[in-house]
LOMI-678186 format. One record per atom (N, C-alpha, C): x, y, z; atom name. Coordinates in steps of 0.001 Angstrom, whole numbers, plus 524288, in hexadecimal, padded with zeros to 5 digits. Layout:
<nodes>
NODE       X       Y       Z   atom
NODE       X       Y       Z     CA
...
</nodes>
This chain:
<nodes>
NODE       X       Y       Z   atom
NODE   EB522   E83D5   6EB35      N
NODE   EB683   E8036   6E6FD     CA
NODE   EB86E   E7AF6   6E90B      C
NODE   EBAC0   E7B0C   6EDC9      N
NODE   EBCD6   E762E   6EFF3     CA
NODE   EB89C   E7208   6F098      C
NODE   EB3C6   E73BF   6F16C      N
NODE   EAF87   E7006   6F237     CA
NODE   EAE52   E6CEB   6ED46      C
NODE   EB003   E6EE9   6E8C0      N
NODE   EAF0B   E6C2A   6E3D2     CA
NODE   EB313   E67E2   6E2C7      C
NODE   EB782   E6812   6E57A      N
NODE   EBBB7   E6461   6E467     CA
NODE   EB9FB   E5EBA   6E539      C
NODE   EB774   E5D64   6E9A8      N
NODE   EB5AF   E57F2   6EA4B     CA
NODE   EB1D6   E5640   6E617      C
NODE   EAEB1   E59F5   6E416      N
NODE   EAAD8   E5890   6E017     CA
NODE   EAD82   E5696   6DB27      C
NODE   EB1DC   E58F4   6D9B9      N
NODE   EB498   E5747   6D4FB     CA
NODE   EB758   E520A   6D5D5      C
NODE   EB929   E5117   6DA95      N
NODE   EBB30   E4BE2   6DBC9     CA
NODE   EB6D0   E47D6   6DB4F      C
NODE   EB22B   E4945   6DD1D      N
NODE   EADBA   E45B6   6DCD0     CA
NODE   EAC15   E44C6   6D725      C
NODE   EAC21   E48D6   6D3F0      N
NODE   EAAD3   E483D   6CE65     CA
NODE   EAEC2   E4496   6CBC7      C
NODE   EB3C3   E456A   6CCF6      N
NODE   EB7CF   E4211   6CACC     CA
NODE   EB72D   E3C6F   6CC82      C
NODE   EB5F8   E3BA9   6D187      N
NODE   EB565   E365A   6D39C     CA
NODE   EB0A5   E33A3   6D13C      C
NODE   EAC45   E366C   6D0D5      N
NODE   EA78C   E341C   6CE9E     CA
NODE   EA86D   E32A6   6C8E3      C
NODE   EAAE5   E3620   6C5F8      N
NODE   EAC08   E3502   6C07E     CA
NODE   EAFA9   E304E   6C005      C
NODE   EB388   E2FFC   6C382      N
NODE   EB744   E2BAD   6C362     CA
NODE   EB49E   E267A   6C493      C
NODE   EB103   E2676   6C84C      N
NODE   EAE4A   E21A0   6C9BF     CA
NODE   EAACD   E1FC2   6C542      C
NODE   EA7EC   E2365   6C2ED      N
NODE   EA48B   E21EF   6BE80     CA
NODE   EA7D7   E1FE3   6B9FB      C
NODE   EAC49   E2280   6B907      N
NODE   EAFC8   E20C8   6B4D6     CA
NODE   EB1E4   E1B50   6B5FA      C
NODE   EB354   E1A5E   6BAE2      N
NODE   EB576   E1544   6BC66     CA
NODE   EB179   E10EB   6BB93      C
NODE   EACBF   E11CE   6BD59      N
NODE   EA8CB   E0DB4   6BD46     CA
NODE   EA64D   E0CE3   6B7E5      C
NODE   EA619   E110D   6B4C7      N
NODE   EA337   E108C   6AFEA     CA
NODE   EA60C   E1187   6AAD8      C
NODE   EAAEE   E13A6   6AB1A      N
NODE   EAD46   E1543   6A630     CA
NODE   EB309   E13DD   6A577      C
NODE   EB5F5   E12D2   6A99D      N
NODE   EBBA2   E1227   6A904     CA
NODE   EBD08   E0D82   6A592      C
NODE   EB99A   E09B9   6A533      N
NODE   EBAA3   E04F8   6A231     CA
NODE   EB7DB   E04F7   69CE9      C
NODE   EB50F   E0922   69BAE      N
NODE   EB20F   E0956   696DF     CA
NODE   EB4D1   E0C85   692A4      C
NODE   EB2D2   E0C01   68DDF      N
NODE   EB500   E0ED4   68970     CA
NODE   EB3F4   E14AE   68A02      C
NODE   EB68E   E17B1   686BA      N
NODE   EB60F   E1D5D   686EA     CA
NODE   EB071   E1F1A   68606      C
NODE   EAEE5   E2328   688E7      N
NODE   EA9BB   E2576   68852     CA
NODE   EA9E3   E2AF1   68AA5      C
NODE   EA5F6   E2E15   6895C      N
NODE   EA5C7   E3361   68B78     CA
NODE   EA53E   E336E   6916F      C
NODE   EA1BB   E3046   693BA      N
NODE   EA172   E302D   69981     CA
NODE   EA693   E2E89   69C03      C
NODE   EA946   E2ACE   699AB      N
NODE   EAE48   E2911   69BC8     CA
NODE   EB233   E2D8A   69BCF      C
NODE   EB271   E306A   69788      N
NODE   EB60B   E34D6   6972D     CA
NODE   EB4C3   E3906   69B34      C
NODE   EAFBB   E3A42   69BC4      N
NODE   EAE1A   E3E54   69F71     CA
NODE   EAF72   E3CC6   6A50C      C
NODE   EAE22   E3808   6A686      N
NODE   EAF0C   E364D   6ABE5     CA
NODE   EB4DE   E3604   6AD26      C
NODE   EB7EB   E33E9   6A991      N
NODE   EBD86   E3352   6AA8E     CA
NODE   EC02C   E38A4   6AB0B      C
NODE   EBEC4   E3C31   6A798      N
NODE   EC121   E416A   6A7BB     CA
NODE   EBF60   E446B   6AC90      C
NODE   EBA54   E4408   6ADDC      N
NODE   EB83B   E46DC   6B25F     CA
NODE   EBA82   E44E3   6B781      C
NODE   EBBD2   E3FE4   6B7CF      N
NODE   EBDF0   E3DA2   6BC9E     CA
NODE   EC2E7   E4069   6BE5C      C
NODE   EC61E   E41F4   6BAA1      N
NODE   ECAFA   E44B9   6BBE1     CA
NODE   ECA49   E4A99   6BB53      C
NODE   EC70C   E4C3B   6B79D      N
NODE   EC627   E51D3   6B6EB     CA
NODE   EC3EF   E5458   6BBCA      C
NODE   EC088   E518F   6BE92      N
NODE   EBE4A   E53A4   6C365     CA
NODE   EC282   E5487   6C785      C
NODE   EC65D   E510A   6C7AC      N
NODE   ECAAE   E51BB   6CB5F     CA
NODE   ECDF7   E567D   6C9EA      C
NODE   ECE88   E5778   6C4DE      N
NODE   ED171   E5C16   6C31C     CA
NODE   ECEB3   E6112   6C4DC      C
NODE   EC985   E6119   6C492      N
NODE   EC688   E65AB   6C65A     CA
NODE   EC71C   E665D   6CC42      C
NODE   EC6EC   E6201   6CF27      N
NODE   EC7A4   E6246   6D4D5     CA
NODE   ECCFA   E6489   6D62C      C
NODE   ED0F2   E62DD   6D353      N
NODE   ED63E   E64DF   6D42E     CA
NODE   ED683   E6AB8   6D326      C
NODE   ED3F4   E6C68   6CEF3      N
NODE   ED402   E71F4   6CD86     CA
NODE   ED13C   E7542   6D19D      C
NODE   ECCAC   E737D   6D342      N
NODE   EC9AA   E7670   6D721     CA
NODE   ECC91   E76BF   6DC57      C
NODE   ECF30   E7283   6DDCF      N
NODE   ED1F4   E7255   6E2D7     CA
NODE   ED6D2   E75BF   6E2E4      C
NODE   ED89E   E775D   6DE54      N
NODE   EDD69   E7A69   6DE1E     CA
NODE   EE23F   E7713   6DEC2      C
NODE   EE1C8   E721C   6DD41      N
NODE   EE64E   E6E99   6DD6C     CA
NODE   EEA4D   E7063   6D965      C
NODE   EEF25   E6E74   6D9AE      N
NODE   EF31A   E6FFD   6D5D7     CA
NODE   EF11F   E6F3F   6D03B      C
NODE   EF232   E730C   6CCEB      N
NODE   EF03C   E72F9   6C78F     CA
NODE   EF206   E6E1E   6C4A1      C
NODE   EF695   E6C0B   6C61E      N
NODE   EF88F   E6761   6C375     CA
NODE   EF509   E62AA   6C45C      C
NODE   EF282   E6275   6C8D8      N
NODE   EEED0   E5E39   6C9E1     CA
NODE   EEA14   E5EB5   6C648      C
NODE   EE7F6   E6369   6C5DF      N
NODE   EE370   E6442   6C27A     CA
NODE   EE4C9   E630C   6BCCD      C
NODE   EE962   E64A8   6BB14      N
NODE   EEB0B   E639D   6B5B4     CA
NODE   EEBC8   E5DC5   6B4C2      C
NODE   EEDF3   E5B0C   6B8AC      N
NODE   EEEC1   E5562   6B82C     CA
NODE   EE98A   E5294   6B7A8      C
NODE   EE5CA   E5411   6BAEF      N
NODE   EE0A2   E51A0   6BAC4     CA
NODE   EDDDF   E52DB   6B59D      C
NODE   EDE5B   E57B2   6B3D0      N
NODE   EDBDE   E5931   6AEE5     CA
NODE   EDE2F   E5621   6AA53      C
NODE   EE358   E5577   6AA59      N
NODE   EE5ED   E527C   6A62F     CA
NODE   EE433   E4CC7   6A64C      C
NODE   EE3B8   E4A93   6AAF6      N
NODE   EE200   E4524   6AB75     CA
NODE   EDC4F   E4485   6A9DB      C
NODE   ED911   E4868   6AB0F      N
NODE   ED399   E483C   6A95F     CA
NODE   ED34F   E4848   6A36E      C
NODE   ED6A6   E4B67   6A0FB      N
NODE   ED6EA   E4B71   69B49     CA
NODE   ED8BE   E4628   6993D      C
NODE   EDC98   E43DD   69BF0      N
NODE   EDE65   E3EAD   69A72     CA
NODE   EDA17   E3AA9   69AE2      C
NODE   ED6EF   E3B04   69EFD      N
NODE   ED289   E376B   69FA3     CA
NODE   ECE95   E3817   69B41      C
NODE   ECDD9   E3CEA   6999D      N
NODE   ECA3A   E3DEF   69547     CA
NODE   ECBFC   E3AFB   69064      C
NODE   ED0F0   E3B70   68F0C      N
NODE   ED2E3   E38E0   68A56     CA
NODE   ED2F9   E32EE   68AEA      C
NODE   ED48B   E3100   68F78      N
NODE   ED4F6   E2B58   6903B     CA
NODE   ECFA0   E28AF   69092      C
NODE   ECB87   E2BB8   6915A      N
NODE   EC648   E2971   69185     CA
NODE   EC402   E28C9   68C0F      C
NODE   EC6E4   E2A89   6881F      N
NODE   EC51B   E2A40   682B6     CA
NODE   EC818   E2603   67FC7      C
NODE   EC670   E24E2   67B19      N
NODE   EC8E6   E20D4   677F6     CA
NODE   ECD13   E232A   67466      C
NODE   ED0AB   E1FD7   672B5      N
NODE   ED473   E2171   66ECE     CA
NODE   ED9E4   E2245   670F5      C
NODE   EDDC2   E2103   66DAE      N
NODE   EE33A   E2191   66F42     CA
NODE   EE4AF   E2746   67020      C
NODE   EE26E   E2AC7   66CF4      N
NODE   EE3B4   E3055   66D7B     CA
NODE   EE207   E326B   672CA      C
NODE   EDD4A   E30F3   6747B      N
NODE   EDB71   E32AA   679A3     CA
NODE   EDEB5   E303D   67E01      C
NODE   EE07B   E2B69   67D3A      N
NODE   EE3CB   E28E7   68126     CA
NODE   EE8DE   E2BE7   681DA      C
NODE   EEB50   E2D63   67D7F      N
NODE   EF034   E3054   67DCB     CA
NODE   EEF4F   E35A3   68069      C
NODE   EEB05   E3840   67F0A      N
NODE   EE9C8   E3D42   68181     CA
NODE   EE8F4   E3C94   68761      C
NODE   EE654   E3846   688CB      N
NODE   EE55F   E3741   68E4F     CA
NODE   EEA64   E3651   69150      C
NODE   EEDD5   E3324   68F1A      N
NODE   EF2DF   E321B   691A0     CA
NODE   EF603   E372B   69210      C
NODE   EF5D2   E3A65   68DF6      N
NODE   EF8A0   E3F5E   68E19     CA
NODE   EF68E   E42FA   69250      C
NODE   EF158   E433D   692D7      N
NODE   EEF00   E4691   696DF     CA
NODE   EF07E   E44B2   69C4F      C
NODE   EF095   E3F8A   69D12      N
NODE   EF220   E3D72   6A229     CA
NODE   EF7E6   E3E75   6A33E      C
NODE   EFB20   E3E26   69F3B      N
NODE   F00AC   E3F52   69FEE     CA
NODE   F0161   E44EE   6A1CE      C
NODE   EFE6B   E4889   69F6F      N
NODE   EFE9E   E4E02   6A11B     CA
NODE   EFCA9   E4E80   6A6B9      C
NODE   EF87D   E4BA9   6A7F9      N
NODE   EF67B   E4BC1   6AD4C     CA
NODE   EFA86   E49EF   6B13D      C
NODE   EFD5E   E45D5   6AFF2      N
NODE   F0173   E43E6   6B371     CA
NODE   F05DC   E47E3   6B401      C
NODE   F071F   E4A96   6AFCC      N
NODE   F0B22   E4EA5   6B01C     CA
NODE   F0964   E5305   6B3D0      C
NODE   F046B   E5465   6B38C      N
NODE   F0258   E5851   6B72F     CA
NODE   F02B0   E5652   6BCD0      C
NODE   F01A7   E5152   6BDA2      N
NODE   F0224   E4F17   6C2E4     CA
NODE   F07D3   E4F55   6C4C5      C
NODE   F0B76   E4E46   6C146      N
NODE   F1103   E4E8D   6C2BA     CA
NODE   F1263   E540C   6C497      C
NODE   F10A0   E57F9   6C196      N
NODE   F119C   E5D68   6C319     CA
NODE   F0EF1   E5E9C   6C84B      C
NODE   F0A1F   E5CB5   6C8F9      N
NODE   F073C   E5D83   6CDDB     CA
NODE   F0A54   E5B85   6D284      C
NODE   F0C5C   E56CF   6D222      N
NODE   F0F2B   E5475   6D686     CA
NODE   F1463   E5736   6D78A      C
NODE   F1742   E585D   6D367      N
NODE   F1C7B   E5A95   6D412     CA
NODE   F1C64   E6048   6D5C3      C
NODE   F182D   E6325   6D489      N
NODE   F17DA   E68AC   6D60B     CA
NODE   F1506   E6977   6DB34      C
NODE   F133F   E6533   6DD94      N
NODE   F109A   E65B3   6E29E     CA
NODE   F1466   E67D6   6E6B7      C
NODE   F1293   E6B40   6EA2D      N
NODE   F1604   E6D8F   6EE2A     CA
NODE   F18CC   E6985   6F193      C
NODE   F166E   E64FA   6F266      N
NODE   F18CB   E6107   6F5CA     CA
NODE   F1BCE   E5CD9   6F2B7      C
NODE   F1C2D   E5D82   6ED95      N
NODE   F1F1E   E59C3   6EA6F     CA
NODE   F24E8   E5A10   6EBD1      C
NODE   F274A   E5583   6EC8F      N
NODE   F2CCF   E5542   6EE14     CA
NODE   F2F4F   E508B   6EB76      C
NODE   F32B9   E5173   6E7C3      N
NODE   F350C   E4D27   6E4C9     CA
NODE   F3855   E4989   6E831      C
NODE   F3A21   E4B68   6ECA7      N
NODE   F3D4C   E4816   6F00D     CA
NODE   F3A15   E43A5   6F264      C
NODE   F34E9   E442A   6F266      N
NODE   F3188   E4006   6F478     CA
NODE   F31F7   E3B04   6F140      C
NODE   F3386   E3B94   6EC54      N
NODE   F3403   E3708   6E8E8     CA
NODE   F3837   E3348   6EAE8      C
NODE   F3BFA   E354D   6EDD7      N
NODE   F4058   E3219   6EFA9     CA
NODE   F3F0D   E2EEE   6F493      C
NODE   F3A60   E2FC0   6F6D6      N
NODE   F38CD   E2CAF   6FB5D     CA
NODE   F3838   E26FE   6F9B8      C
NODE   F3A2F   E237B   6FD02      N
NODE   F3A6E   E1DF1   6FB83     CA
NODE   F3536   E1BBE   6F99D      C
NODE   F310A   E1CEE   6FC6F      N
NODE   F2BEF   E1AD1   6FAED     CA
NODE   F2A4A   E1CC1   6F590      C
NODE   F2B7E   E21A3   6F46C      N
NODE   F2A00   E23CD   6EF57     CA
NODE   F2D98   E21CF   6EB05      C
NODE   F3274   E20FC   6EC4E      N
NODE   F3614   E1EB8   6E87C     CA
NODE   F341F   E1959   6E6D6      C
NODE   F3248   E1654   6EAA4      N
NODE   F304C   E1116   6E977     CA
NODE   F2B76   E115E   6E5FE      C
NODE   F27D6   E14DC   6E755      N
NODE   F2303   E1560   6E448     CA
NODE   F242D   E1733   6DEBE      C
NODE   F278A   E1B1C   6DE48      N
NODE   F28D2   E1D37   6D91F     CA
NODE   F2BEE   E194B   6D5E4      C
NODE   F2F13   E161B   6D876      N
NODE   F31FD   E1212   6D5A2     CA
NODE   F2E3F   E0E23   6D333      C
NODE   F2A3D   E0CA1   6D63B      N
NODE   F2645   E090B   6D426     CA
NODE   F2368   E0B90   6CF95      C
NODE   F2213   E108D   6D01F      N
NODE   F1F54   E135A   6CBFC     CA
NODE   F2298   E1391   6C6FF      C
NODE   F278B   E14DF   6C789      N
NODE   F2AF1   E1555   6C2F1     CA
NODE   F2BCC   E100C   6C060      C
NODE   F2CBE   E0C0C   6C37F      N
NODE   F2D89   E06CB   6C151     CA
NODE   F2895   E04F5   6BE88      C
NODE   F2418   E05D3   6C0F4      N
NODE   F1F25   E0450   6BE8D     CA
NODE   F1E53   E073B   6B966      C
NODE   F1FA6   E0C41   6B950      N
NODE   F1F02   E0F60   6B492     CA
NODE   F2292   E0D6E   6B033      C
NODE   F275F   E0C22   6B18C      N
NODE   F2B08   E0A24   6ADA3     CA
NODE   F293E   E04E5   6AB76      C
NODE   F271E   E0190   6AEDD      N
NODE   F251F   DFC88   6AD18     CA
NODE   F2087   DFD41   6A961      C
NODE   F1CFA   E00D0   6AABF      N
NODE   F1882   E01D4   6A75B     CA
NODE   F1A3A   E041E   6A229      C
NODE   F1E20   E0777   6A246      N
NODE   F2028   E099E   69D61     CA
NODE   F224F   E0546   699E4      C
NODE   F2541   E01BD   69C4D      N
NODE   F2786   DFD6E   69957     CA
NODE   F2365   DF9E2   696FF      C
NODE   F1F5C   DF8C6   69A15      N
NODE   F1B32   DF54F   6983A     CA
NODE   F17E9   DF7F1   69405      C
NODE   F164C   DFCCE   69508      N
NODE   F12CB   DFF7D   6916C     CA
NODE   F1583   E011B   68C60      C
NODE   F1AA0   E0139   68C68      N
NODE   F1D76   E0256   68791     CA
NODE   F1C12   DFE4E   68360      C
NODE   F1B0F   DF98D   68517      N
NODE   F19D7   DF55A   6816D     CA
NODE   F13FB   DF4CE   68067      C
NODE   F10B6   DF6E3   683E6      N
NODE   F0B17   DF604   68375     CA
NODE   F07FB   DFADB   681E4      C
NODE   F0A31   DFF7A   68274      N
NODE   F0736   E0448   6816F     CA
NODE   F071E   E05C9   67BAF      C
NODE   F0A28   E0333   67879      N
NODE   F0A1A   E0439   672E1     CA
NODE   F0B79   E09D7   67186      C
NODE   F0837   E0C41   66E38      N
NODE   F0942   E1197   66C80     CA
NODE   F08B3   E1591   670E4      C
NODE   F0638   E13F6   67524      N
NODE   F056A   E178C   67986     CA
NODE   F09D1   E1746   67D8A      C
NODE   F0DE4   E1431   67C5E      N
NODE   F11E6   E1342   68061     CA
NODE   F148E   E1844   68234      C
NODE   F1599   E1BDE   67EA6      N
NODE   F184E   E20A4   68044     CA
NODE   F14E6   E23FC   683D6      C
NODE   F0FE1   E2468   68278      N
NODE   F0C4D   E276F   685C3     CA
NODE   F0BB7   E24E4   68B1E      C
NODE   F0B48   E1FB5   68B32      N
NODE   F0A98   E1CE0   6901B     CA
NODE   F0F77   E1D53   6937F      C
NODE   F1406   E1CB0   6912E      N
NODE   F18E2   E1D15   6942E     CA
NODE   F19AE   E229A   6964C      C
NODE   F183B   E2686   69332      N
NODE   F18A1   E2BEA   6950B     CA
NODE   F14FD   E2CE1   6999E      C
NODE   F1054   E2A9D   69953      N
NODE   F0C7E   E2B39   69D83     CA
NODE   F0E71   E28A6   6A282      C
NODE   F10BF   E23F7   6A20C      N
NODE   F12CA   E2146   6A6A9     CA
NODE   F1716   E2482   6A935      C
NODE   F1A62   E26E2   6A5FD      N
NODE   F1E9D   E2A30   6A80B     CA
NODE   F1C69   E2EBF   6AB2E      C
NODE   F1850   E3135   6A925      N
NODE   F160E   E35C8   6ABB6     CA
NODE   F136B   E344F   6B0D8      C
NODE   F107C   E3004   6B0DC      N
NODE   F0DC8   E2E9E   6B5BC     CA
NODE   F11AF   E2CB5   6B9D8      C
NODE   F1603   E2A69   6B827      N
NODE   F1A25   E28FD   6BBDC     CA
NODE   F1C7E   E2DE2   6BE45      C
NODE   F1D4D   E31D4   6BB02      N
NODE   F1F54   E36CF   6BCF0     CA
NODE   F1B82   E394F   6C0C0      C
NODE   F166A   E38A7   6BFCD      N
NODE   F1286   E3ABB   6C363     CA
NODE   F12F6   E3818   6C8B9      C
NODE   F13D0   E32F7   6C8B9      N
NODE   F147A   E302A   6CDA0     CA
NODE   F1940   E3210   6D0A1      C
NODE   F1D7F   E3309   6CDCD      N
NODE   F2248   E34FF   6D04A     CA
NODE   F2161   E3A79   6D276      C
NODE   F1EA7   E3DC9   6CF72      N
NODE   F1D92   E431D   6D13A     CA
NODE   F1A30   E4306   6D622      C
NODE   F1664   E3F73   6D65A      N
NODE   F1300   E3F17   6DAF5     CA
NODE   F160B   E3D85   6DFD1      C
NODE   F1A4E   E3AA8   6DF0A      N
NODE   F1D75   E38E5   6E37E     CA
NODE   F206F   E3D5B   6E615      C
NODE   F205C   E4206   6E3B3      N
NODE   F22F1   E4687   6E628     CA
NODE   F1F66   E492C   6EA1F      C
NODE   F1A79   E475A   6EA80      N
NODE   F16D5   E49AF   6EE3A     CA
NODE   F1706   E46C2   6F36A      C
NODE   F1624   E4979   6F7BE      N
NODE   F161C   E46DE   6FCE1     CA
NODE   F112A   E43B1   6FD8D      C
NODE   F1171   E3FA7   700CC      N
NODE   F0CD3   E3C79   701E4     CA
NODE   F0A22   E3EA6   706B4      C
NODE   F07E5   E434B   7061F      N
NODE   F052D   E45E2   70A6A     CA
NODE   F018F   E4A08   70828      C
NODE   EFE50   E4C60   70B6F      N
NODE   EFAB6   E5095   709EE     CA
NODE   EF7FC   E4F7E   704BE      C
NODE   EF56E   E4B05   70469      N
NODE   EF24D   E4966   6FFE6     CA
NODE   EF588   E476A   6FB4F      C
NODE   EFAAE   E479E   6FBBF      N
NODE   EFDD8   E45A7   6F767     CA
NODE   EFDDC   E3FB0   6F73C      C
NODE   EFC8C   E3D34   6FB9E      N
NODE   EFC11   E3781   6FB7E     CA
NODE   EF7A2   E35E6   6F7D8      C
NODE   EF376   E3918   6F7A8      N
NODE   EEF24   E381C   6F40E     CA
NODE   EF109   E38A9   6EE6D      C
NODE   EF41F   E3CA8   6ED7F      N
NODE   EF634   E3D9C   6E83C     CA
NODE   EF997   E390C   6E67A      C
NODE   EFCF1   E3725   6E9F2      N
NODE   F006D   E32D4   6E890     CA
NODE   EFD5F   E2DEA   6E743      C
NODE   EF939   E2CE4   6EA39      N
NODE   EF5EE   E285F   6E917     CA
NODE   EF36A   E28FB   6E3B4      C
NODE   EF1BF   E2DC1   6E284      N
NODE   EEF80   E2ECE   6DD67     CA
NODE   EF356   E2DD8   6D901      C
NODE   EF81E   E2F7E   6D9B2      N
NODE   EFC27   E2EA6   6D5AA     CA
NODE   EFD13   E28D3   6D4D2      C
NODE   EFD41   E25D1   6D90A      N
NODE   EFE0E   E2028   6D882     CA
NODE   EF975   E1D99   6D5AD      C
NODE   EF4B6   E1F64   6D6D6      N
NODE   EF019   E1D61   6D41A     CA
NODE   EF058   E1EBF   6CE46      C
NODE   EF240   E236F   6CD1F      N
NODE   EF2A6   E2531   6C7AE     CA
NODE   EF64C   E2190   6C49C      C
NODE   EFAC3   E2078   6C6DE      N
NODE   EFE95   E1D1C   6C44C     CA
NODE   EFC69   E1793   6C3A4      C
NODE   EF9B6   E15A6   6C7A8      N
NODE   EF761   E1072   6C762     CA
NODE   EF335   E1037   6C31D      C
NODE   EF01C   E1448   6C2B4      N
NODE   EEC16   E1484   6BEAF     CA
NODE   EEE7A   E144E   6B93D      C
NODE   EF2A3   E1745   6B86F      N
NODE   EF531   E1751   6B34F     CA
NODE   EF7C7   E121B   6B215      C
NODE   EF9CB   E0F8C   6B60D      N
NODE   EFC2F   E0A65   6B54A     CA
NODE   EF817   E0673   6B373      C
NODE   EF396   E066A   6B60B      N
NODE   EEF6C   E02D4   6B489     CA
NODE   EED6E   E041B   6AF16      C
NODE   EECFB   E0928   6ADD6      N
NODE   EEB1F   E0AC4   6A8AF     CA
NODE   EEED5   E08F4   6A466      C
NODE   EF3F0   E0988   6A556      N
NODE   EF7C3   E07C9   6A178     CA
NODE   EF75C   E01EB   6A08B      C
NODE   EF698   DFF02   6A4BE      N
NODE   EF603   DF959   6A43A     CA
NODE   EF101   DF7FF   6A14D      C
NODE   EECD6   DFAED   6A263      N
NODE   EE7D7   DF9FB   69FBC     CA
NODE   EE850   DFAF8   699E0      C
NODE   EEAE5   DFF33   6986B      N
NODE   EEB2C   E00BE   692F5     CA
NODE   EEED6   DFD5D   68FB8      C
NODE   EF32A   DFBA9   69213      N
NODE   EF73B   DF947   68EEB     CA
NODE   EF8B0   DF3A8   6905D      C
NODE   EF74E   DF1DE   69505      N
NODE   EF928   DECC1   696BF     CA
NODE   EF4D6   DE8B8   69791      C
NODE   EF034   DEA7B   69914      N
NODE   EEBFD   DE6C5   69A31     CA
NODE   EE968   DE4E8   69521      C
NODE   EE839   DDFE3   694E3      N
NODE   EE570   DDDC2   69062     CA
NODE   EDF9E   DDEF5   690DB      C
NODE   EDCEE   DDF36   68C71      N
NODE   ED771   DE0C6   68C65     CA
NODE   ED3EC   DDCF6   68F4F      C
NODE   ED58E   DD80D   68FB1      N
NODE   ED245   DD41B   6923A     CA
NODE   ED37B   DD370   69808      C
NODE   ED77C   DD621   699FE      N
NODE   ED903   DD576   69F76     CA
NODE   ED50D   DD806   6A31C      C
NODE   ED41C   DD58C   6A799      N
NODE   ED06E   DD7CD   6AB59     CA
NODE   ED27D   DDCEA   6AD94      C
NODE   ED7B5   DDD7A   6AD89      N
NODE   EDA0B   DE23A   6AFBA     CA
NODE   ED89B   DE714   6ACA2      C
NODE   ED7DF   DE67A   6A783      N
NODE   ED6B5   DEB18   6A459     CA
NODE   ED132   DED13   6A561      C
NODE   ECDD8   DE99A   6A781      N
NODE   EC886   DEB3B   6A8CF     CA
NODE   EC85D   DEE57   6ADEB      C
NODE   ECBF7   DED37   6B16B      N
NODE   ECC1F   DF00E   6B665     CA
NODE   ECFA1   DF4E2   6B626      C
NODE   ED32E   DF509   6B259      N
NODE   ED6F3   DF953   6B200     CA
NODE   ED471   DFEB9   6B1B0      C
NODE   ED05E   DFF8C   6AE7B      N
NODE   ECE0F   E04CF   6AE31     CA
NODE   ECC16   E06D0   6B374      C
NODE   EC9FD   E034D   6B69B      N
NODE   EC807   E04D6   6BBC5     CA
NODE   ECC87   E066C   6BF5E      C
NODE   ED0B7   E0347   6BF52      N
NODE   ED535   E0472   6C2A7     CA
NODE   ED7DF   E0977   6C0F9      C
NODE   ED88B   E0A20   6BBDC      N
NODE   EDB0A   E0EDD   6B9D2     CA
NODE   ED80C   E13B4   6BB96      C
NODE   ED2EC   E1396   6BAFA      N
NODE   ECFD8   E1836   6BC48     CA
NODE   ECFCB   E194B   6C222      C
NODE   ECF24   E1541   6C55C      N
NODE   ECF04   E160B   6CB05     CA
NODE   ED416   E187E   6CCEC      C
NODE   ED884   E163A   6CB6E      N
NODE   EDD88   E1851   6CD3C     CA
NODE   EDE97   E1DB3   6CAED      C
NODE   EDD14   E1E7E   6C5FF      N
NODE   EDE12   E2386   6C372     CA
NODE   EDAF9   E27EA   6C5FB      C
NODE   ED5CB   E270E   6C6B4      N
NODE   ED2B0   E2B57   6C8DE     CA
NODE   ED422   E2C63   6CE90      C
NODE   ED4FF   E2849   6D18C      N
NODE   ED6B7   E290B   6D6F2     CA
NODE   EDBE0   E2BFE   6D721      C
NODE   EDF59   E2AE0   6D36E      N
NODE   EE461   E2D9C   6D330     CA
NODE   EE389   E3376   6D278      C
NODE   EE056   E34E2   6CEA7      N
NODE   EDF60   E3A6B   6CD9C     CA
NODE   EDC9A   E3D08   6D239      C
NODE   ED8E7   E3A42   6D48D      N
NODE   ED604   E3C75   6D8F5     CA
NODE   ED990   E3D48   6DDA5      C
NODE   EDCF5   E3970   6DED6      N
NODE   EE05E   E39DA   6E364     CA
NODE   EE45C   E3E3E   6E2C1      C
NODE   EE6A0   E3EA6   6DE14      N
NODE   EEA66   E42DD   6DD20     CA
NODE   EE7B7   E4823   6DDAD      C
NODE   EE31E   E489E   6DB59      N
NODE   EE030   E4D83   6DBB2     CA
NODE   EDEBC   E4EBB   6E152      C
NODE   EDCB4   E4ADB   6E412      N
NODE   EDB11   E4BA8   6E97D     CA
NODE   EDFA8   E4D48   6ECEE      C
NODE   EE429   E4AEB   6EC0C      N
NODE   EE8BA   E4C39   6EF33     CA
NODE   EEA2A   E51F6   6EED9      C
NODE   EEA3C   E540A   6EA17      N
NODE   EEBBB   E5985   6E961     CA
NODE   EE74C   E5D3E   6EAE4      C
NODE   EE27B   E5BBE   6E9C0      N
NODE   EDE0C   E5F1F   6EB2A     CA
NODE   EDD94   E5F8C   6F114      C
NODE   EDE2D   E5B2B   6F3D6      N
NODE   EDDDD   E5B4B   6F98E     CA
NODE   EE226   E5EAF   6FBDA      C
NODE   EE6BE   E5E64   6F98B      N
NODE   EEB03   E619F   6FBA1     CA
NODE   EE9C8   E6769   6FB06      C
NODE   EE76E   E68E4   6F694      N
NODE   EE5F5   E6E52   6F5C6     CA
NODE   EE1C0   E7001   6F99D      C
NODE   EDDD4   E6CBB   6FA4A      N
NODE   ED974   E6E10   6FDBF     CA
NODE   EDB08   E6E3C   70372      C
NODE   EDF01   E6B3B   704E3      N
NODE   EE0B8   E6B0C   70A57     CA
NODE   EE4DF   E6F31   70B98      C
NODE   EE6D4   E71CE   7079E      N
NODE   EEAF5   E75AE   70884     CA
NODE   EE8A1   E7AED   70A37      C
</nodes>
């Protein structure tokens, strides 16, 4: 079964590339939904086959469901998508904190204190700004920011060794992707050139984030 694991990474990567080049900037459609969902769903299958921690598979599955909803139109689907991603982030938090090498004392290391301080300050600033711009969605958005900040803190309990450096890079990409997405949805004007490039940046950082986190844990399982 291990020989099938790279194939699912390849399926995810191919779907992600096609989505990036042909669909991330376009309106909702069936091909867009299929490609976006498959890009992460394939990673969930790879995680399952590899015997990675179940929390990783659940996180990827929840995010794939979130991608399904966010690829569709309508406020109801948007809320469902944000909710699915929030659940996915909660699964990631559990994944990081229950890892055998997780150690909360690592958070007190000076370099990590500095990084987490920047993360928390940035999150508080975004909360303050989006409170005025997110309208009726402000509570959902603020709750989501809180959860992804907690995910960043939970990831900081892992050591930067044995493939965990890959995981940490993935977490940073995830946070960066969400930051750009929030700016795209609530802060960028429709005529700005930045809003035309935002979908590409969001997708690149997001998919790389999911792939790196998955690869980090799958490699550790395969090498053990």
